[in-house]
C-alpha positions as CSV (number, residue, x, y, z in Angstrom):
1,M,-55.9,-97.2,-1.9
2,A,-52.2,-98.2,-2.1
3,V,-50.9,-101.5,-0.6
4,G,-48.2,-101.1,2.0
5,V,-45.3,-103.5,2.9
6,S,-47.4,-105.2,5.6
7,G,-50.1,-105.9,3.1
8,R,-52.5,-103.2,4.6
9,R,-53.9,-100.6,2.3
10,E,-52.6,-97.1,3.0
11,P,-55.1,-94.2,3.0
12,S,-55.0,-92.2,-0.3
13,S,-54.2,-88.5,0.0
14,S,-55.4,-85.7,-2.3
15,I,-52.7,-84.0,-4.4
16,F,-53.8,-80.6,-3.0
17,N,-52.6,-81.8,0.4
18,D,-49.0,-82.2,-1.0
19,P,-46.9,-79.2,0.2
20,K,-44.6,-79.4,-2.8
21,F,-47.5,-79.3,-5.2
22,R,-49.2,-76.4,-3.4
23,G,-45.9,-74.4,-3.4
24,L,-45.5,-75.0,-7.1
25,A,-49.1,-74.1,-7.8
26,Y,-48.8,-70.9,-5.9
27,Q,-45.7,-69.8,-7.8
28,V,-47.3,-70.6,-11.1
29,L,-50.4,-68.5,-10.2
30,L,-48.2,-65.7,-9.0
31,L,-46.2,-65.7,-12.2
32,I,-49.4,-65.7,-14.3
33,G,-50.7,-62.8,-12.2
34,V,-47.5,-60.7,-12.6
35,L,-47.4,-61.4,-16.4
36,G,-51.1,-60.4,-16.6
37,I,-50.5,-57.1,-14.9
38,F,-47.6,-56.3,-17.2
39,W,-49.7,-57.3,-20.3
40,W,-52.5,-55.1,-19.1
41,L,-50.2,-52.1,-18.5
42,A,-48.5,-52.5,-21.9
43,N,-51.8,-52.9,-23.7
44,N,-53.4,-50.0,-21.9
45,A,-50.3,-47.8,-22.7
46,A,-50.3,-48.9,-26.4
47,T,-54.0,-48.2,-26.8
48,N,-53.8,-44.7,-25.2
49,L,-50.7,-43.8,-27.3
50,A,-52.4,-45.0,-30.5
51,R,-55.5,-42.9,-29.6
52,Q,-53.4,-39.8,-29.2
53,N,-51.5,-40.6,-32.5
54,K,-48.2,-40.8,-30.7
55,A,-45.4,-43.1,-32.1
56,T,-43.7,-45.7,-30.0
57,G,-40.4,-47.5,-30.3
58,F,-36.7,-46.7,-29.9
59,G,-36.1,-45.2,-33.3
60,F,-35.9,-41.7,-31.7
61,L,-32.5,-42.7,-30.3
62,N,-31.0,-42.1,-33.7
63,E,-32.4,-38.5,-34.0
64,A,-30.3,-35.5,-33.4
65,A,-30.6,-34.2,-29.8
66,G,-30.0,-30.5,-30.8
67,F,-28.8,-29.3,-27.4
68,E,-25.4,-28.9,-25.7
69,I,-24.2,-30.6,-22.5
70,A,-21.9,-28.6,-20.2
71,F,-19.8,-31.5,-18.9
72,T,-19.0,-34.7,-20.9
73,L,-16.4,-37.4,-20.8
74,L,-17.1,-38.4,-24.4
75,P,-17.2,-36.3,-27.5
76,F,-20.6,-34.5,-27.9
77,S,-22.2,-31.7,-29.9
78,R,-25.6,-30.5,-30.8
79,A,-25.6,-32.8,-33.8
80,S,-25.2,-35.9,-31.6
81,S,-28.1,-38.3,-31.2
82,Y,-30.3,-39.1,-28.2
83,F,-28.3,-42.3,-27.9
84,D,-25.2,-40.2,-27.3
85,V,-27.1,-38.3,-24.7
86,F,-27.9,-41.7,-23.1
87,L,-24.2,-42.6,-23.0
88,I,-23.2,-39.2,-21.7
89,G,-25.7,-39.6,-18.8
90,I,-24.4,-43.1,-18.0
91,T,-20.7,-42.1,-18.0
92,N,-21.4,-39.0,-15.8
93,T,-23.4,-41.1,-13.4
94,L,-20.7,-43.8,-13.2
95,L,-18.1,-41.1,-12.7
96,V,-19.9,-39.7,-9.6
97,A,-20.7,-43.2,-8.3
98,V,-17.2,-44.6,-8.6
99,V,-15.4,-41.5,-7.2
100,G,-18.0,-41.1,-4.5
101,I,-17.9,-44.8,-3.3
102,V,-14.1,-44.7,-3.1
103,L,-13.9,-41.5,-1.2
104,A,-16.9,-42.2,1.1
105,T,-15.3,-45.6,2.0
106,V,-12.0,-44.0,3.0
107,L,-13.7,-41.2,5.0
108,G,-16.3,-43.5,6.5
109,F,-13.7,-46.0,7.8
110,A,-11.6,-43.2,9.2
111,M,-14.6,-41.6,11.0
112,G,-15.8,-45.0,12.2
113,I,-12.4,-45.8,13.8
114,A,-12.2,-42.2,15.2
115,R,-15.6,-42.8,16.9
116,L,-13.9,-45.5,19.0
117,S,-10.7,-43.5,19.7
118,G,-9.4,-43.1,23.2
119,N,-8.8,-39.4,22.5
120,F,-11.7,-37.4,23.7
121,L,-11.4,-34.6,21.1
122,I,-11.2,-37.1,18.2
123,R,-14.0,-39.2,19.4
124,T,-16.3,-36.2,20.1
125,G,-15.4,-34.5,16.8
126,A,-16.3,-37.7,14.9
127,A,-19.6,-38.0,16.8
128,I,-20.6,-34.4,16.1
129,Y,-19.8,-34.9,12.4
130,V,-21.9,-38.0,12.2
131,E,-24.9,-36.6,14.1
132,I,-25.0,-33.4,12.1
133,V,-24.6,-34.8,8.7
134,R,-26.8,-37.9,8.9
135,N,-29.7,-35.9,10.4
136,T,-29.7,-33.2,7.6
137,P,-31.5,-33.8,4.3
138,L,-29.1,-34.7,1.5
139,L,-30.7,-32.3,-1.0
140,L,-30.2,-29.4,1.5
141,Q,-26.5,-30.4,1.9
142,L,-26.1,-30.4,-1.9
143,F,-27.5,-26.9,-2.1
144,F,-25.1,-25.8,0.7
145,W,-22.0,-27.2,-1.1
146,Y,-23.1,-25.9,-4.5
147,F,-23.8,-22.3,-3.5
148,L,-20.7,-22.4,-1.2
149,S,-18.6,-23.4,-4.2
150,L,-20.1,-20.7,-6.3
151,N,-20.2,-17.8,-3.8
152,A,-17.4,-18.5,-1.3
153,L,-14.6,-19.4,-3.8
154,P,-12.7,-16.6,-5.6
155,A,-13.2,-15.5,-9.2
156,V,-10.9,-16.8,-12.0
157,R,-8.2,-14.1,-11.7
158,Q,-8.0,-14.5,-7.9
159,S,-8.0,-18.4,-8.0
160,Y,-6.3,-20.5,-5.4
161,A,-3.4,-22.1,-7.3
162,L,-0.8,-24.5,-6.0
163,G,1.5,-26.7,-8.2
164,G,-0.9,-26.9,-11.2
165,F,-4.0,-27.3,-9.0
166,V,-6.4,-24.5,-9.4
167,L,-9.6,-23.8,-7.4
168,N,-12.1,-21.1,-8.3
169,Q,-15.8,-20.4,-9.0
170,R,-15.4,-22.3,-12.4
171,G,-14.5,-25.5,-10.6
172,F,-11.4,-27.5,-9.6
173,S,-8.7,-27.9,-12.2
174,F,-5.7,-30.2,-12.1
175,P,-3.0,-31.5,-14.5
176,V,-3.5,-34.6,-16.6
177,A,-0.8,-36.9,-18.0
178,V,-0.3,-37.0,-21.8
179,V,1.3,-40.3,-23.1
180,D,2.2,-41.8,-26.4
181,D,1.4,-45.2,-27.9
182,R,4.5,-46.8,-26.3
183,F,3.0,-46.2,-22.9
184,F,0.8,-49.2,-23.6
185,W,3.7,-51.6,-22.8
186,V,4.5,-49.8,-19.5
187,A,0.8,-50.1,-18.5
188,A,0.8,-53.8,-19.5
189,V,3.9,-54.5,-17.4
190,G,2.4,-52.5,-14.5
191,I,-0.8,-54.5,-14.5
192,L,1.1,-57.8,-14.6
193,A,3.3,-56.5,-11.7
194,I,0.2,-55.7,-9.7
195,I,-1.2,-59.2,-10.3
196,A,2.2,-60.7,-9.2
197,S,2.1,-58.6,-6.1
198,F,-1.3,-60.0,-5.2
199,V,0.0,-63.5,-5.7
200,W,3.0,-62.7,-3.5
201,R,0.8,-61.3,-0.7
202,R,-1.4,-64.4,-0.8
203,R,1.7,-66.6,-0.5
204,A,3.2,-64.6,2.3
205,L,-0.1,-64.7,4.3
206,A,-0.3,-68.5,3.7
207,L,3.2,-69.0,5.0
208,T,2.5,-66.8,8.0
209,E,-0.6,-68.8,8.8
210,K,1.3,-72.1,8.3
211,T,4.5,-71.3,10.2
212,G,3.3,-68.6,12.6
213,K,6.3,-66.4,11.5
214,R,5.5,-63.1,10.0
215,H,6.9,-62.5,6.5
216,P,7.4,-59.0,5.0
217,I,4.6,-58.1,2.7
218,W,4.5,-54.4,1.8
219,L,8.2,-53.8,1.0
220,P,8.4,-56.8,-1.4
221,I,5.1,-55.7,-3.0
222,L,6.5,-52.2,-3.6
223,G,9.6,-53.8,-5.3
224,I,7.4,-56.2,-7.4
225,V,5.2,-53.3,-8.6
226,F,7.7,-50.5,-9.2
227,I,10.9,-52.1,-10.3
228,P,9.6,-53.8,-13.5
229,T,7.4,-50.9,-14.2
230,I,10.2,-48.4,-14.0
231,V,12.5,-50.7,-16.1
232,A,9.7,-51.0,-18.8
233,F,9.3,-47.2,-18.8
234,F,13.0,-46.6,-19.7
235,V,13.3,-49.6,-22.0
236,S,10.1,-48.6,-24.0
237,G,11.4,-45.0,-24.5
238,T,7.9,-43.6,-23.9
239,Q,7.4,-39.9,-23.3
240,V,5.1,-38.6,-20.6
241,S,4.2,-35.0,-20.2
242,F,1.6,-33.2,-18.1
243,D,-1.1,-30.8,-19.5
244,S,-1.5,-28.3,-16.7
245,P,-4.3,-25.6,-16.5
246,E,-3.0,-22.2,-17.5
247,L,-4.8,-18.8,-17.3
248,Q,-5.7,-17.8,-20.9
249,G,-8.0,-14.9,-21.3
250,F,-11.0,-15.1,-19.0
251,N,-10.5,-18.7,-17.9
252,Y,-8.0,-21.5,-17.2
253,R,-7.3,-23.8,-20.2
254,G,-5.8,-27.3,-20.2
255,G,-5.8,-30.1,-17.7
256,F,-9.0,-31.5,-16.4
257,T,-11.6,-29.2,-14.8
258,A,-14.4,-30.6,-12.5
259,P,-17.2,-28.0,-12.8
260,P,-18.8,-26.6,-9.6
261,E,-21.8,-28.9,-10.1
262,L,-19.7,-32.0,-10.1
263,T,-17.5,-30.9,-7.2
264,A,-20.5,-30.0,-5.1
265,L,-22.3,-33.3,-6.0
266,V,-19.3,-35.5,-5.1
267,V,-18.4,-33.6,-1.9
268,G,-22.1,-33.7,-0.8
269,L,-22.5,-37.4,-1.5
270,V,-19.2,-38.4,0.0
271,I,-19.7,-36.5,3.3
272,Y,-23.3,-37.6,3.6
273,T,-22.7,-41.3,2.8
274,A,-19.5,-41.4,4.9
275,A,-21.5,-40.5,8.0
276,F,-23.6,-43.7,7.7
277,I,-20.6,-45.8,6.8
278,A,-18.9,-44.5,9.9
279,E,-21.7,-45.9,12.1
280,I,-21.6,-49.2,10.2
281,V,-17.9,-49.5,10.8
282,R,-18.2,-48.6,14.5
283,A,-21.0,-51.1,15.0
284,G,-19.0,-53.8,13.2
285,I,-15.9,-53.2,15.3
286,Q,-17.9,-53.3,18.5
287,S,-19.5,-56.6,17.5
288,V,-16.2,-58.3,17.8
289,N,-15.8,-59.9,21.2
290,Y,-13.4,-58.0,23.5
291,G,-11.7,-61.3,24.3
292,Q,-10.3,-61.2,20.7
293,T,-8.5,-57.9,21.7
294,E,-7.2,-59.4,24.9
295,A,-5.9,-62.5,23.0
296,A,-4.1,-60.3,20.5
297,E,-2.6,-58.3,23.4
298,A,-1.5,-61.5,25.0
299,L,0.3,-62.4,21.7
300,G,2.2,-59.1,21.9
301,L,0.6,-57.5,18.9
302,R,0.8,-53.7,18.7
303,E,-2.5,-51.7,18.7
304,S,-2.3,-51.1,14.9
305,D,-1.6,-54.8,14.3
306,R,-4.5,-55.8,16.6
307,L,-6.9,-53.5,14.6
308,R,-5.6,-54.5,11.2
309,L,-5.0,-58.3,11.7
310,V,-7.6,-59.3,14.3
311,I,-10.4,-56.8,14.8
312,V,-11.2,-55.4,11.3
313,P,-11.1,-58.8,9.5
314,Q,-13.7,-60.2,11.9
315,A,-15.8,-57.0,11.8
316,M,-16.0,-57.1,8.0
317,R,-18.6,-59.9,8.0
318,V,-20.9,-57.5,9.9
319,I,-19.8,-54.4,7.9
320,V,-20.1,-55.6,4.3
321,P,-23.9,-56.2,4.0
322,P,-25.0,-52.8,5.2
323,L,-22.1,-51.2,3.4
324,T,-23.5,-52.6,0.1
325,S,-26.8,-50.8,0.8
326,Q,-24.8,-47.5,1.3
327,Y,-23.0,-48.0,-2.0
328,L,-26.4,-48.5,-3.8
329,N,-27.9,-45.5,-2.0
330,L,-24.9,-43.3,-3.2
331,T,-25.3,-44.4,-6.8
332,K,-29.1,-43.7,-6.8
333,N,-28.7,-40.5,-4.9
334,S,-26.4,-39.2,-7.7
335,S,-29.7,-38.5,-9.5
336,L,-30.1,-35.5,-7.1
337,G,-27.4,-33.9,-9.2
338,A,-30.3,-32.8,-11.5
339,A,-31.3,-30.3,-8.7
340,I,-27.9,-28.4,-9.0
341,G,-27.5,-28.7,-12.7
342,F,-25.1,-31.6,-13.1
343,P,-25.8,-33.5,-16.3
344,E,-26.1,-37.0,-15.0
345,L,-28.5,-39.6,-16.4
346,V,-31.8,-38.3,-15.0
347,A,-31.0,-34.6,-15.8
348,V,-30.0,-35.0,-19.5
349,F,-31.9,-38.2,-20.6
350,A,-34.9,-38.5,-18.3
351,G,-35.2,-34.7,-18.3
352,T,-34.1,-32.7,-21.3
353,S,-34.4,-35.6,-23.8
354,L,-37.8,-36.7,-22.5
355,N,-39.1,-33.1,-22.8
356,Q,-37.9,-32.7,-26.4
357,S,-38.8,-36.2,-27.8
358,G,-41.9,-36.9,-25.7
359,R,-41.0,-40.6,-25.5
360,A,-41.7,-40.9,-21.7
361,I,-42.2,-44.7,-21.5
362,E,-39.1,-45.6,-23.5
363,I,-36.8,-43.1,-21.7
364,I,-38.1,-43.8,-18.2
365,G,-37.8,-47.5,-18.9
366,L,-34.2,-47.2,-20.1
367,T,-33.3,-45.0,-17.2
368,M,-34.7,-47.5,-14.7
369,L,-32.9,-50.3,-16.5
370,V,-29.6,-48.5,-16.1
371,Y,-30.0,-48.0,-12.4
372,L,-31.2,-51.6,-12.0
373,T,-28.1,-52.9,-13.8
374,I,-25.7,-50.8,-11.9
375,S,-27.3,-51.8,-8.6
376,L,-27.3,-55.5,-9.4
377,L,-23.7,-55.5,-10.5
378,T,-22.7,-53.7,-7.3
379,S,-24.7,-56.2,-5.3
380,I,-23.1,-59.2,-7.1
381,F,-19.6,-57.9,-6.5
382,M,-20.2,-57.1,-2.8
383,N,-21.9,-60.5,-2.2
384,W,-18.8,-62.1,-3.7
385,Y,-16.5,-60.1,-1.4
386,N,-18.8,-60.9,1.6
387,A,-18.4,-64.6,0.9
388,R,-14.7,-64.2,0.9
389,V,-14.5,-62.4,4.3
390,A,-17.2,-64.5,5.9
391,L,-16.1,-66.8,8.8
392,V,-15.6,-70.4,7.7
393,Q,-17.5,-72.8,10.0
394,R,-15.3,-75.8,11.0
């Protein structure tokens, strides 16, 4: 027994009664259990594969794939390797995810604000859109948009064409810019100008908060971004041309063509995800106390300024966490593109490559690792942004 300050012996206590020791012991036992399960799974898989005389490892990634992919952002041919197929799947998945997240955010915020509009037609139309879209299976919507784009759009020679933009059953084609090496300096100046505009905006907001006097933001930002970029464009002497789609033979050549599968997948994901984002935005705005609106009115702010400067910044702390989940859902739902023939990661790597090579464990493992990495990076970025918009306790 230990001796206390008063000279009396304190009763000894077992180490198993220490909460810190018990917590550490439970974590160690859990870790050992998890590692044991993984070891048992790996050993079982290796034993069964050896019994069936099947090779393991990632050496197959260097073998020739031997098949074509209809839509790629990187050079690809039948002689390309399975690793190239892996890269094509990742880039196509990222293309759908990035474009879908941007468009779904814009449409979702517009629909969320429209849900609270004082105009009956706008409010009712937004409510009907949300209720119909979010209560219909996503796969069914993808089939709808895919077969609509194939059957309702005109053939190539009867395409809808306007200013270099062409829409037909083969997809949506639009012009792309063609630049030379000197355009690098224009791009560098443009990036520096954008960074300077952020610095200016931050300084203008700080002055407004410090003095209470509003300082112009958007007009100076336009000047900071465009004036040096335009000057750099003329000084560098770079040449910019546009490669527009033109009808040659049986199809349009040139420009960039988004095939019907890509168009249907992006449209379906954007419309579906935007319906959930709209409800998140509506709930976030309604979570702001109405007294904030009355205070903004008392300060003489216009309705647009009340929404932009008072309501939305406070609502963002409620909006961002569920918004992150919608971004993750959109990225993972891009795998449904396999159902309409779009060559994303699941279709070309976990589908065609797996069937040809027979390396199920390696391919499924890599595919899961890619989605896990994308989801974790998205969560890290959104958590960083959530920390920036969170209210500071004083």
